[in-house]
KEPA-536617 format. One record per residue (C-alpha): residue number from 0; x, y, z; residue in one letter. Coordinates in steps of 0.1 Angstrom, whole numbers. Each point is the difference from the previous one (the first is absolute). Layout:
N
(atom NUM; (X; Y; Z); A)
...
***
This chain:
594
(atom 0; (-249; 752; -415); X)
(atom 1; (34; -17; 0); X)
(atom 2; (7; -27; 26); X)
(atom 3; (36; 13; 4); X)
(atom 4; (13; -1; 35); X)
(atom 5; (33; 11; 15); X)
(atom 6; (1; -29; 24); X)
(atom 7; (-20; -31; 9); X)
(atom 8; (-31; 1; 21); X)
(atom 9; (9; -19; 32); X)
(atom 10; (-22; -30; 6); X)
(atom 11; (-1; -26; 28); X)
(atom 12; (-20; -14; 29); X)
(atom 13; (23; 7; 31); X)
(atom 14; (1; 37; 2); X)
(atom 15; (8; 33; -19); X)
(atom 16; (14; 33; 10); X)
(atom 17; (3; 30; -22); X)
(atom 18; (13; 34; 10); X)
(atom 19; (17; 31; -14); X)
(atom 20; (35; -13; 9); X)
(atom 21; (15; -34; -7); X)
(atom 22; (17; -3; 33); X)
(atom 23; (-32; 6; 19); X)
(atom 24; (-19; -25; -21); X)
(atom 25; (28; -26; 7); X)
(atom 26; (-2; 7; 37); X)
(atom 27; (-38; -5; 0); X)
(atom 28; (4; -33; -19); X)
(atom 29; (26; -11; 26); X)
(atom 30; (-26; 5; 27); X)
(atom 31; (-25; -22; -18); X)
(atom 32; (27; -27; -4); X)
(atom 33; (6; 1; 37); X)
(atom 34; (-37; -8; 6); X)
(atom 35; (-13; 35; 5); X)
(atom 36; (-32; 11; -15); X)
(atom 37; (-9; 29; -23); X)
(atom 38; (-2; 24; 29); X)
(atom 39; (34; -9; 14); X)
(atom 40; (14; 3; -36); X)
(atom 41; (-17; 34; -6); X)
(atom 42; (15; 15; 32); X)
(atom 43; (35; -13; -8); X)
(atom 44; (-3; 13; -35); X)
(atom 45; (-12; 34; 11); X)
(atom 46; (27; 5; 26); X)
(atom 47; (26; -9; -26); X)
(atom 48; (-15; 25; -24); X)
(atom 49; (6; 27; 26); X)
(atom 50; (37; -8; -1); X)
(atom 51; (5; -5; -38); X)
(atom 52; (-24; 27; -12); X)
(atom 53; (5; 28; 26); X)
(atom 54; (-9; 27; -25); X)
(atom 55; (-35; -15; -3); X)
(atom 56; (-10; -12; 35); X)
(atom 57; (12; -3; 36); X)
(atom 58; (-11; -12; 35); X)
(atom 59; (-16; 33; 9); X)
(atom 60; (-21; 2; -32); X)
(atom 61; (-34; -14; -8); X)
(atom 62; (-14; -34; -11); X)
(atom 63; (-35; -9; -11); X)
(atom 64; (-4; -37; -7); X)
(atom 65; (-29; -20; -13); X)
(atom 66; (1; -37; 8); X)
(atom 67; (-20; -32; 2); X)
(atom 68; (6; -30; 22); X)
(atom 69; (-6; -34; -16); X)
(atom 70; (-34; -5; 15); X)
(atom 71; (-9; 36; 7); X)
(atom 72; (-13; 31; -19); X)
(atom 73; (20; 30; -13); X)
(atom 74; (11; 25; 26); X)
(atom 75; (19; 32; 1); X)
(atom 76; (29; 7; 24); X)
(atom 77; (4; 38; 5); X)
(atom 78; (35; 9; 9); X)
(atom 79; (-6; 36; -10); X)
(atom 80; (9; 24; 29); X)
(atom 81; (-22; 30; 8); X)
(atom 82; (6; 36; 5); X)
(atom 83; (15; 9; 34); X)
(atom 84; (-21; 17; 26); X)
(atom 85; (18; 34; -5); X)
(atom 86; (-4; -2; -38); X)
(atom 87; (-26; 27; -5); X)
(atom 88; (-7; 22; -30); X)
(atom 89; (6; 30; 23); X)
(atom 90; (35; -12; 9); X)
(atom 91; (10; -5; -36); X)
(atom 92; (-14; 32; -12); X)
(atom 93; (17; 17; 29); X)
(atom 94; (33; -13; -15); X)
(atom 95; (-9; 21; -31); X)
(atom 96; (-10; -31; -21); X)
(atom 97; (-28; -5; -25); X)
(atom 98; (12; -35; -9); X)
(atom 99; (16; -26; 23); X)
(atom 100; (36; -5; -11); X)
(atom 101; (9; -32; -18); X)
(atom 102; (30; -6; 22); X)
(atom 103; (13; 8; 35); X)
(atom 104; (-15; -3; 35); X)
(atom 105; (-33; 18; -5); X)
(atom 106; (-10; -26; -26); X)
(atom 107; (1; -29; 25); X)
(atom 108; (-30; -20; 12); X)
(atom 109; (2; -27; 26); X)
(atom 110; (23; -28; -14); X)
(atom 111; (-22; -30; -10); X)
(atom 112; (20; -26; -19); X)
(atom 113; (19; -18; 27); X)
(atom 114; (-31; -5; 22); X)
(atom 115; (-20; -11; -30); X)
(atom 116; (24; -27; -9); X)
(atom 117; (3; -12; 36); X)
(atom 118; (-38; -1; 3); X)
(atom 119; (-1; -22; -31); X)
(atom 120; (27; -22; 13); X)
(atom 121; (-15; -4; 34); X)
(atom 122; (-35; -9; -11); X)
(atom 123; (6; -19; -32); X)
(atom 124; (36; -11; -1); X)
(atom 125; (15; -32; 15); X)
(atom 126; (38; 6; 3); X)
(atom 127; (19; 16; 29); X)
(atom 128; (9; 37; -3); X)
(atom 129; (37; -6; -5); X)
(atom 130; (-6; -24; -29); X)
(atom 131; (-20; 26; -18); X)
(atom 132; (23; 30; 7); X)
(atom 133; (34; -16; -4); X)
(atom 134; (4; 6; -37); X)
(atom 135; (-6; 37; 3); X)
(atom 136; (24; 2; 29); X)
(atom 137; (27; -19; -20); X)
(atom 138; (-4; 21; -31); X)
(atom 139; (1; 33; 20); X)
(atom 140; (31; -12; 20); X)
(atom 141; (20; -18; -27); X)
(atom 142; (-10; 19; -30); X)
(atom 143; (-20; -4; -33); X)
(atom 144; (9; 11; -35); X)
(atom 145; (-15; 34; -1); X)
(atom 146; (-23; 8; -29); X)
(atom 147; (12; 26; -25); X)
(atom 148; (-32; 19; 6); X)
(atom 149; (8; 1; 38); X)
(atom 150; (35; 11; -7); X)
(atom 151; (-12; 27; -24); X)
(atom 152; (-25; 12; 25); X)
(atom 153; (26; 3; 28); X)
(atom 154; (25; 17; -23); X)
(atom 155; (-26; 26; -10); X)
(atom 156; (-7; 8; 36); X)
(atom 157; (35; -3; 14); X)
(atom 158; (7; 38; 2); X)
(atom 159; (-34; 6; 16); X)
(atom 160; (5; -27; 25); X)
(atom 161; (34; 13; 10); X)
(atom 162; (-13; 36; 4); X)
(atom 163; (-35; -5; 14); X)
(atom 164; (-5; -36; 11); X)
(atom 165; (33; -12; 15); X)
(atom 166; (-15; -32; 15); X)
(atom 167; (-11; -10; -35); X)
(atom 168; (35; 8; -13); X)
(atom 169; (15; -23; 27); X)
(atom 170; (-23; -29; -11); X)
(atom 171; (-2; 4; -38); X)
(atom 172; (35; 15; -8); X)
(atom 173; (24; -17; 25); X)
(atom 174; (34; 15; -3); X)
(atom 175; (-15; 29; -18); X)
(atom 176; (-6; -19; -33); X)
(atom 177; (-32; -14; -16); X)
(atom 178; (2; -37; -7); X)
(atom 179; (9; -12; -35); X)
(atom 180; (-27; -20; -19); X)
(atom 181; (1; -37; 9); X)
(atom 182; (25; 6; 28); X)
(atom 183; (-8; -17; 33); X)
(atom 184; (-19; 24; 22); X)
(atom 185; (-5; -4; 37); X)
(atom 186; (-23; 17; 25); X)
(atom 187; (14; -11; 34); X)
(atom 188; (-23; 22; 20); X)
(atom 189; (-31; -16; -15); X)
(atom 190; (15; -34; 5); X)
(atom 191; (6; 9; 37); X)
(atom 192; (-35; 13; 4); X)
(atom 193; (-16; -31; -14); X)
(atom 194; (24; -23; 19); X)
(atom 195; (-8; 18; 33); X)
(atom 196; (-38; -3; -7); X)
(atom 197; (4; -38; -4); X)
(atom 198; (24; -4; 29); X)
(atom 199; (-22; 19; 24); X)
(atom 200; (-31; -19; -12); X)
(atom 201; (17; -33; 6); X)
(atom 202; (-1; 5; 38); X)
(atom 203; (-35; -14; -6); X)
(atom 204; (-4; -37; -7); X)
(atom 205; (-33; 2; -18); X)
(atom 206; (0; 9; -37); X)
(atom 207; (-30; 24; 3); X)
(atom 208; (15; 17; 30); X)
(atom 209; (32; 5; -18); X)
(atom 210; (-17; 18; -29); X)
(atom 211; (-21; 21; 24); X)
(atom 212; (32; 9; 19); X)
(atom 213; (17; 12; -33); X)
(atom 214; (-31; 21; -7); X)
(atom 215; (2; 16; 35); X)
(atom 216; (37; 7; -4); X)
(atom 217; (-7; 17; -33); X)
(atom 218; (-28; 23; 12); X)
(atom 219; (11; 6; 37); X)
(atom 220; (35; -15; 5); X)
(atom 221; (34; 8; -14); X)
(atom 222; (-12; 7; -36); X)
(atom 223; (-25; 26; 12); X)
(atom 224; (26; 14; 24); X)
(atom 225; (25; 6; -28); X)
(atom 226; (-26; 16; -23); X)
(atom 227; (-12; 25; 26); X)
(atom 228; (35; 7; 14); X)
(atom 229; (8; 12; -35); X)
(atom 230; (-33; 18; -6); X)
(atom 231; (3; 21; 32); X)
(atom 232; (25; 23; -17); X)
(atom 233; (-1; -9; -37); X)
(atom 234; (-8; 30; -22); X)
(atom 235; (7; -10; -36); X)
(atom 236; (-2; 12; -36); X)
(atom 237; (-27; -14; -22); X)
(atom 238; (-13; 4; -36); X)
(atom 239; (-18; 32; 10); X)
(atom 240; (35; 15; 3); X)
(atom 241; (-5; 8; 36); X)
(atom 242; (8; -17; 33); X)
(atom 243; (-26; -17; 21); X)
(atom 244; (-4; -22; 30); X)
(atom 245; (-22; -31; 4); X)
(atom 246; (-34; -1; 17); X)
(atom 247; (2; -38; 7); X)
(atom 248; (0; -6; 37); X)
(atom 249; (7; -31; 22); X)
(atom 250; (-37; -5; 8); X)
(atom 251; (-8; -2; -37); X)
(atom 252; (22; -31; -5); X)
(atom 253; (-8; -15; 33); X)
(atom 254; (-38; 0; -6); X)
(atom 255; (-1; -11; -37); X)
(atom 256; (-5; -36; -12); X)
(atom 257; (-4; -15; -35); X)
(atom 258; (-35; -13; -6); X)
(atom 259; (-21; -24; -22); X)
(atom 260; (-30; 10; -20); X)
(atom 261; (-23; -13; -27); X)
(atom 262; (9; 7; -36); X)
(atom 263; (-21; 18; -26); X)
(atom 264; (-11; -23; -28); X)
(atom 265; (-14; 2; -35); X)
(atom 266; (-11; -27; -25); X)
(atom 267; (14; 3; -35); X)
(atom 268; (-5; -26; -28); X)
(atom 269; (-1; -29; 25); X)
(atom 270; (28; 13; 22); X)
(atom 271; (-5; 14; 35); X)
(atom 272; (27; 27; 5); X)
(atom 273; (9; 10; 35); X)
(atom 274; (17; 32; 10); X)
(atom 275; (7; 22; 30); X)
(atom 276; (-26; 25; 11); X)
(atom 277; (1; 37; -10); X)
(atom 278; (28; 9; 24); X)
(atom 279; (21; -12; -29); X)
(atom 280; (-5; 6; -37); X)
(atom 281; (-10; -37; -4); X)
(atom 282; (-37; 5; -8); X)
(atom 283; (10; 20; -31); X)
(atom 284; (8; -33; -18); X)
(atom 285; (-35; -12; 9); X)
(atom 286; (-15; 32; -12); X)
(atom 287; (18; -3; -33); X)
(atom 288; (-11; -36; -4); X)
(atom 289; (-36; 12; 6); X)
(atom 290; (3; 25; -28); X)
(atom 291; (16; -25; -24); X)
(atom 292; (-25; -27; 9); X)
(atom 293; (-24; 12; -27); X)
(atom 294; (26; 2; -28); X)
(atom 295; (11; -29; -22); X)
(atom 296; (37; 0; 10); X)
(atom 297; (5; -35; -14); X)
(atom 298; (-8; 13; -35); X)
(atom 299; (29; 24; 0); X)
(atom 300; (36; -4; -9); X)
(atom 301; (18; 0; 34); X)
(atom 302; (28; 21; -16); X)
(atom 303; (-23; 22; -20); X)
(atom 304; (-10; 36; 3); X)
(atom 305; (-36; -9; 8); X)
(atom 306; (10; -20; 30); X)
(atom 307; (25; 25; 13); X)
(atom 308; (-23; 30; -5); X)
(atom 309; (-30; -17; 16); X)
(atom 310; (19; -11; 31); X)
(atom 311; (18; 34; 4); X)
(atom 312; (-33; 18; -2); X)
(atom 313; (-17; -23; 25); X)
(atom 314; (29; 4; 24); X)
(atom 315; (-2; 38; -3); X)
(atom 316; (-36; -2; 12); X)
(atom 317; (7; -24; 29); X)
(atom 318; (31; 19; 12); X)
(atom 319; (-19; 33; 1); X)
(atom 320; (-24; -17; 24); X)
(atom 321; (29; -12; 20); X)
(atom 322; (11; 36; 4); X)
(atom 323; (-34; 12; 9); X)
(atom 324; (-14; -27; 23); X)
(atom 325; (27; -23; 14); X)
(atom 326; (13; 1; 36); X)
(atom 327; (0; -18; 32); X)
(atom 328; (-34; -16; 5); X)
(atom 329; (5; 1; 38); X)
(atom 330; (-2; 38; -3); X)
(atom 331; (-22; 8; -30); X)
(atom 332; (-30; -14; -18); X)
(atom 333; (13; -14; -33); X)
(atom 334; (-29; -5; -26); X)
(atom 335; (16; -33; -12); X)
(atom 336; (-33; -18; -6); X)
(atom 337; (-11; 28; -23); X)
(atom 338; (34; 2; -18); X)
(atom 339; (-1; -37; -8); X)
(atom 340; (-37; -2; -9); X)
(atom 341; (-11; -10; -35); X)
(atom 342; (-20; 32; -6); X)
(atom 343; (28; 23; 10); X)
(atom 344; (25; -18; -23); X)
(atom 345; (-24; -2; -29); X)
(atom 346; (0; 38; 1); X)
(atom 347; (38; 2; 5); X)
(atom 348; (5; -24; -30); X)
(atom 349; (-20; 23; -22); X)
(atom 350; (25; 28; 5); X)
(atom 351; (27; -20; -19); X)
(atom 352; (2; 16; -35); X)
(atom 353; (22; -6; -30); X)
(atom 354; (22; 29; 10); X)
(atom 355; (22; 3; 31); X)
(atom 356; (-14; 20; 29); X)
(atom 357; (21; 28; 14); X)
(atom 358; (-25; 8; 28); X)
(atom 359; (-2; -12; 36); X)
(atom 360; (-34; -17; 2); X)
(atom 361; (-9; -13; 35); X)
(atom 362; (-34; -14; 2); X)
(atom 363; (-28; 18; 18); X)
(atom 364; (-10; -22; 29); X)
(atom 365; (-32; 12; 17); X)
(atom 366; (8; 16; 33); X)
(atom 367; (37; 1; -8); X)
(atom 368; (1; 26; -28); X)
(atom 369; (21; 24; 22); X)
(atom 370; (29; -25; -1); X)
(atom 371; (-1; -1; -38); X)
(atom 372; (0; 38; -1); X)
(atom 373; (29; 1; 24); X)
(atom 374; (21; -23; -22); X)
(atom 375; (-7; 20; -31); X)
(atom 376; (10; 32; 18); X)
(atom 377; (32; -16; 13); X)
(atom 378; (10; -16; -33); X)
(atom 379; (-5; 33; -19); X)
(atom 380; (21; 18; 26); X)
(atom 381; (28; -25; 1); X)
(atom 382; (1; -3; -38); X)
(atom 383; (5; 37; -2); X)
(atom 384; (27; 0; 27); X)
(atom 385; (20; -30; -13); X)
(atom 386; (-5; 7; -37); X)
(atom 387; (21; 31; 2); X)
(atom 388; (31; -20; 7); X)
(atom 389; (-12; -34; -10); X)
(atom 390; (26; -27; -4); X)
(atom 391; (3; -20; -31); X)
(atom 392; (-24; -29; 4); X)
(atom 393; (19; -28; 16); X)
(atom 394; (-6; -31; 21); X)
(atom 395; (0; 5; 37); X)
(atom 396; (12; -35; 6); X)
(atom 397; (31; 7; -21); X)
(atom 398; (9; 33; 16); X)
(atom 399; (29; -7; 23); X)
(atom 400; (-8; 25; 27); X)
(atom 401; (-36; -11; 5); X)
(atom 402; (-9; -32; 18); X)
(atom 403; (-20; -29; -12); X)
(atom 404; (-12; -33; 12); X)
(atom 405; (5; -38; -1); X)
(atom 406; (-24; -29; -4); X)
(atom 407; (-1; -37; 8); X)
(atom 408; (-24; -29; -6); X)
(atom 409; (3; -34; 17); X)
(atom 410; (-21; -32; -2); X)
(atom 411; (9; -32; 18); X)
(atom 412; (-9; -37; -6); X)
(atom 413; (-30; 2; 24); X)
(atom 414; (-16; 29; -19); X)
(atom 415; (8; 29; 24); X)
(atom 416; (8; 31; -20); X)
(atom 417; (12; 36; 5); X)
(atom 418; (3; 31; -21); X)
(atom 419; (17; 30; 16); X)
(atom 420; (12; 34; -12); X)
(atom 421; (24; 14; 26); X)
(atom 422; (14; 35; -4); X)
(atom 423; (12; 31; 19); X)
(atom 424; (30; 6; 22); X)
(atom 425; (21; 5; -31); X)
(atom 426; (36; 11; 3); X)
(atom 427; (-11; 31; -19); X)
(atom 428; (-29; 8; 23); X)
(atom 429; (14; 10; 34); X)
(atom 430; (33; -1; 20); X)
(atom 431; (11; -33; 13); X)
(atom 432; (-7; -4; 37); X)
(atom 433; (35; -2; 15); X)
(atom 434; (9; -35; 12); X)
(atom 435; (-31; -17; -16); X)
(atom 436; (10; 0; -37); X)
(atom 437; (-33; 11; -14); X)
(atom 438; (-20; 31; -7); X)
(atom 439; (-36; 10; 8); X)
(atom 440; (-27; 2; -27); X)
(atom 441; (-14; 29; -20); X)
(atom 442; (-36; -12; -5); X)
(atom 443; (-15; 32; 15); X)
(atom 444; (6; 18; -33); X)
(atom 445; (-32; -17; -12); X)
(atom 446; (-22; 21; 23); X)
(atom 447; (-15; 33; -10); X)
(atom 448; (2; 31; 22); X)
(atom 449; (-34; 10; -12); X)
(atom 450; (-26; -9; 27); X)
(atom 451; (-31; -21; -3); X)
(atom 452; (12; -24; -27); X)
(atom 453; (2; -38; 4); X)
(atom 454; (37; 3; -5); X)
(atom 455; (6; 30; 21); X)
(atom 456; (27; -2; 27); X)
(atom 457; (-15; -10; 34); X)
(atom 458; (15; -17; 30); X)
(atom 459; (-5; -37; 0); X)
(atom 460; (-11; -1; -37); X)
(atom 461; (16; -23; -25); X)
(atom 462; (15; 18; -31); X)
(atom 463; (-17; -9; -33); X)
(atom 464; (29; -22; -11); X)
(atom 465; (8; -13; -35); X)
(atom 466; (10; -34; 13); X)
(atom 467; (-23; -26; -14); X)
(atom 468; (5; -38; -2); X)
(atom 469; (-27; -22; -17); X)
(atom 470; (-15; -34; 5); X)
(atom 471; (-25; -15; -25); X)
(atom 472; (-20; -32; -1); X)
(atom 473; (-19; -20; -26); X)
(atom 474; (-14; -35; 1); X)
(atom 475; (26; -12; 25); X)
(atom 476; (29; 18; -16); X)
(atom 477; (17; 27; 21); X)
(atom 478; (23; 27; -12); X)
(atom 479; (22; 25; 19); X)
(atom 480; (18; 29; -18); X)
(atom 481; (13; 35; 3); X)
(atom 482; (27; 25; -9); X)
(atom 483; (19; 30; 14); X)
(atom 484; (-6; 33; -18); X)
(atom 485; (-20; 26; 21); X)
(atom 486; (-30; 12; -19); X)
(atom 487; (8; -25; -28); X)
(atom 488; (-5; -31; 22); X)
(atom 489; (-36; -6; -8); X)
(atom 490; (4; 11; -36); X)
(atom 491; (27; -26; -8); X)
(atom 492; (-19; -27; 20); X)
(atom 493; (-32; 8; -18); X)
(atom 494; (17; -3; -35); X)
(atom 495; (16; -33; 10); X)
(atom 496; (-32; -14; 14); X)
(atom 497; (-21; 10; -30); X)
(atom 498; (25; -18; -23); X)
(atom 499; (-1; -30; 22); X)
(atom 500; (-38; -2; 2); X)
(atom 501; (-9; 9; -36); X)
(atom 502; (28; -13; -22); X)
(atom 503; (9; -34; 13); X)
(atom 504; (36; 9; 7); X)
(atom 505; (22; -14; 28); X)
(atom 506; (13; 19; 30); X)
(atom 507; (34; 7; -16); X)
(atom 508; (-14; 8; -34); X)
(atom 509; (-23; 27; 15); X)
(atom 510; (30; 13; 20); X)
(atom 511; (23; 3; -31); X)
(atom 512; (-26; 18; -21); X)
(atom 513; (4; 38; -4); X)
(atom 514; (-13; 21; 28); X)
(atom 515; (-13; 36; 3); X)
(atom 516; (-16; 24; 25); X)
(atom 517; (-16; 34; 3); X)
(atom 518; (13; 30; 20); X)
(atom 519; (-33; 19; -6); X)
(atom 520; (-12; 2; 36); X)
(atom 521; (16; 16; 31); X)
(atom 522; (31; -18; 11); X)
(atom 523; (1; -14; 35); X)
(atom 524; (36; 11; 8); X)
(atom 525; (15; 34; 5); X)
(atom 526; (-4; 23; -19); X)
(atom 527; (-34; -15; -9); X)
(atom 528; (3; 8; -38); X)
(atom 529; (-29; -1; -24); X)
(atom 530; (8; -9; -36); X)
(atom 531; (-33; 0; -20); X)
(atom 532; (-1; -23; -30); X)
(atom 533; (36; -13; 5); X)
(atom 534; (9; -37; -2); X)
(atom 535; (30; -21; -2); X)
(atom 536; (5; -32; -21); X)
(atom 537; (27; -25; -8); X)
(atom 538; (13; 2; -36); X)
(atom 539; (-6; -37; -8); X)
(atom 540; (-37; 7; -2); X)
(atom 541; (8; 11; -35); X)
(atom 542; (3; 33; -19); X)
(atom 543; (-34; -4; -15); X)
(atom 544; (-17; -2; 33); X)
(atom 545; (19; 30; 14); X)
(atom 546; (-8; 21; -31); X)
(atom 547; (-37; -10; 3); X)
(atom 548; (0; 10; 37); X)
(atom 549; (15; 34; -8); X)
(atom 550; (-26; 5; -27); X)
(atom 551; (-27; -6; 26); X)
(atom 552; (13; 29; 21); X)
(atom 553; (22; -18; 26); X)
(atom 554; (33; 17; 9); X)
(atom 555; (22; -31; -3); X)
(atom 556; (35; -4; 15); X)
(atom 557; (17; -31; -12); X)
(atom 558; (20; -16; 28); X)
(atom 559; (34; -16; -3); X)
(atom 560; (-5; -37; -10); X)
(atom 561; (-8; -24; 28); X)
(atom 562; (-3; 26; 27); X)
(atom 563; (-38; 2; 8); X)
(atom 564; (-13; -22; 29); X)
(atom 565; (15; -24; 25); X)
(atom 566; (-28; -26; 1); X)
(atom 567; (2; -34; 17); X)
(atom 568; (-28; -26; 3); X)
(atom 569; (-7; -35; 14); X)
(atom 570; (-29; -23; -6); X)
(atom 571; (-14; -32; 14); X)
(atom 572; (-21; -20; -24); X)
(atom 573; (-31; -19; 12); X)
(atom 574; (20; -33; -2); X)
(atom 575; (28; 14; 23); X)
(atom 576; (24; 8; -28); X)
(atom 577; (21; 31; 8); X)
(atom 578; (12; 27; -25); X)
(atom 579; (20; 31; 4); X)
(atom 580; (15; 28; -21); X)
(atom 581; (21; 32; 4); X)
(atom 582; (7; 29; -23); X)
(atom 583; (34; 2; -18); X)
(atom 584; (-1; 38; 3); X)
(atom 585; (29; 15; 19); X)
(atom 586; (15; -35; 2); X)
(atom 587; (-7; -5; 37); X)
(atom 588; (-33; -19; 5); X)
(atom 589; (0; -38; 0); X)
(atom 590; (-24; -28; 5); X)
(atom 591; (11; -33; 15); X)
(atom 592; (-18; -32; 8); X)
(atom 593; (-3; -37; -5); X)
***
């Protein structure tokens, strides 16, 4: 495999920050230069990402993070909000729905991102609240060069905003015009919101008290007041082509807090890989590693058809289990020990044949067979429904009217490290709350309205999200990485990690290598399409590999060059050397450090 890279791998000893936007990465590095630690830098980076990538995340979205303090053990911070108390299957079916819409007010769960970042800052950061929030305030107030993708997203929705979501029109098309690419774009309402949070918090002298005061203002103060003043009468159009009102209530926000929990871990070729629990898709990466553990990946060409076929087929098996068995472990028994056991994965591995599978094949877990059957019934139904008017295979993360995600990785000179994948609250997802400058999230679209499933809608339950950062450790070396991309997140991370582990390549070399993914399983986002046997791959994998994959029965869509994946990664070697990398794709992500 070639050692070609598009940019240097960042190396140093002081600190590294890598994220999906160069401005956010620079902001995070500035925090490290001021003496802040990785947690201070992660929060500042994340708040800036909300400003410069508003089509991909926002304050009222979601944020899982996996982190490790210099002397501690890996932990997960769950900033994933839960379903409101009034979010029942009966209510949604009473609205005439069989799927929860992918946009609008019915799709909203309790906002989780802001409280999650504040919890991280309070417990693990060192700097005052204003120092960490100031860059986001400045960029929202004074402007930032708007990304062409943001400008295109706004332009594509301008007529809809003007007709249906006037508060969004006021924010995103000031003066009635969408911004031009690279023009300075301002969001004064968001700047005012964040400035007011800081100013009110500063009535307290103590740093921790300031952060807790900002959290309280968010969930019960002026932010919550503005949200619920709007929701009292809001009745808006969504992707179901009908108008709906929210079920979110003041008590939902007032009572919810971000939390910490233990990660789920798996050992693979000397690396211990840590992921979120099954309320996210995170364990699917571990399941795929468990299937591949018994295959000699290192003997394959990392750009060859054998490698691509084997990885695709293993991912199909793991993702079918995701659809059958994953959900909030606080509400359902998840048979994760069985799903990660050697015996189970020996049997799963044996299902990989020389030809591409076009069948959904969840495993048969004793005592849980009804969940596998329910998935098979659902997938068959939704394939039939969506196949009639199926869109040309495309990439959800490149479709302007669908939201996506951001990612960041930070390591400081002391060895603290953070990987986080914030999302939700997209400008496409929901109307802007008047006066606040941001929209609510649409994560509820990941619940099913069929009862008695781990991922069924239920009050207080977390949606089975796609957000999935990663932390891995081996012999004193520690690695954090991740990517936006919905259902593709753990696919692209897996491919990157396999190339890193088995082929002796650097962080950037693995990132610049051709990527691919499967769309075989049921999608997590409205309209929950099933595309049996379909996959996407970048053209620089080579025509011979693509032809071989098609001969094996894969339905292959060749992506535009350099458009698959938005990976970033950072590493601390056992001697304290730091490394970082960021994908060149879409020309946004950047790693900085020294």
